[in-house]
N, C-alpha and C positions, 0 to 999 in steps of 0.2 A: 774547746778541745774536740767535741763531737764533730763540729764542722770541719776542722782540719783533717780528721780521719776520713770523713765521708768525701771530702774533696781531694783525697790522696796527697795531701800536703804533709807527707811524713817527716821530712827534714825539719819543718817548722814545729811539728808535734814533738819531735825529739828535744827541742829546746825547753819544753815544759817538764822535762824529767831531770831529777837531780843526778849527779854523778854516781852516787851510791844507791841508785834505785834498786828496789826489791820488787819484782813483778812475778806474781805467783798465782797459778790457777790449779787448785787441787782436784783430784779425782773424787767423785761422789759415789757412794754406794748406798743401797737401801738397807736400813737397819731396823731391827725390831724395836718396838716402843721400849724406852728405857736405855737404849744403846745409841741414842742420837749423837753423843759426843764423839763417836767413831765414824760418823757419816762421811766426813771429809778426811783425806790424807793430810798429813802434817808436813811442814817443811822438812826436806831431806828424804821424804818418801816419794812415791810415784806422783807425777803431776803432769798436767797438759802443758803448763808453762812454769818454769823456775829459772827466771832470767835476770840479768843485770843490764845496766845501760849499755856497756860495750856489746853485749849480745843483741840488744834491740837495734843498735846502730848497724851491726853486721846484717841483720835482717833487712833493714832499709837499703843498705848498700847492695845487697843481693837483688832487691826489687829493681834497682837502677841498671843492673847488668842485662836484664832480659832473660836470665837463666833461672828464674824462680818459676818453675813450671806450674806450681799450684796457683800462681797469680798472673798467668799469661794465657788468655787475656785477663786483665785485672778484675778483681771483684768490685761490684757496686754495692756499697753498704749504706745503711741508714742507722745511726745510733740514737736511741731514745733514752734519755736519762730523766729520772723523776725521783721524788721523795728524798731530795738531797738534805741531809741533816748533819749539823756539826755535833759530834758525839762527845768530844773532849778537847779542851784546850790544854795541850801537853805543856806548852811554854808560850812565850810571846811570839815565837817564830814557828810553832808547829801546832797543827790541828789534826784531829782524827775525824774523818768525814765518811759517812756511808750514803749510798744511793742505790736505787733499783735501776736496772737497765733492760732494754730490749734491743737486740742487734739483729737486723735483717740483712741478709746477703743474697745477691743473685749473681750468677756467673753463666757464661756461655748463653745458650738459647733458653734452657729450661731449668737449670740448677737453682734451687732455692734452699737456703738454710736460715735458721733463726735460733738465737740463744737468749735465754731469759735468766736473770739472777740478780745478785747484789754485789756491789763492790765495797770494799773497805779500804779507804785511802788514808795515807798520812801525807798532808800537805805541809811543805816547809817554805818559809819566806826566804828567798835568796835574791840579793840585790834588789829588794823592793817588790819582787814578783813571787806569787805563790806557785810552787812547782810540786810535782808528784814525787815523793820520796819512797813511797811504798804503795803498792796496789795489790790487793788480794781479791781475786775474782771467784765468786761462788756461784756456779751454775745450778739452776733448779733441775735440769735434766740429769738423769743418771746414764742413759744410753744416748750417745750422740750419733745422729744419722749423717752428719757432714762427711764429705770425702776428705776434708782436711781442716785444720785450724790455722790458717795462714794469715788471718787478719789480726788487728790490734783491738783490744777491748778498752 
């Protein structure tokens, strides 16, 4: 998956997603000790991403048009994924998996961005292949210095 994203093979990457995909990246805020449960926004509240597969397909189609100004010229990314853990076997065809990630992006001559965090994925076996049915992305950063969030995590 990381290689497909880094190689900009987005149409192939889309085939790894289920039709009922939930792709969510909440906003994080700094909270006092004891109030950590409110550190991240919840589904239905403000989010960097709150998308479905049709929205992801539309984002990829827009990249194909040349009118995605945040990605022209395209980003160069490197996705590092570690500490992959199966947290729960939901059923014979679904797993809850977590991992840590580091995503580095460079654009133009000198723009550099990086994001660090964890992902919580639900993987579902469809036609014999594991696909991403749900992805929640939790950034460690509270304040993002990026000019945009136009990449896929």
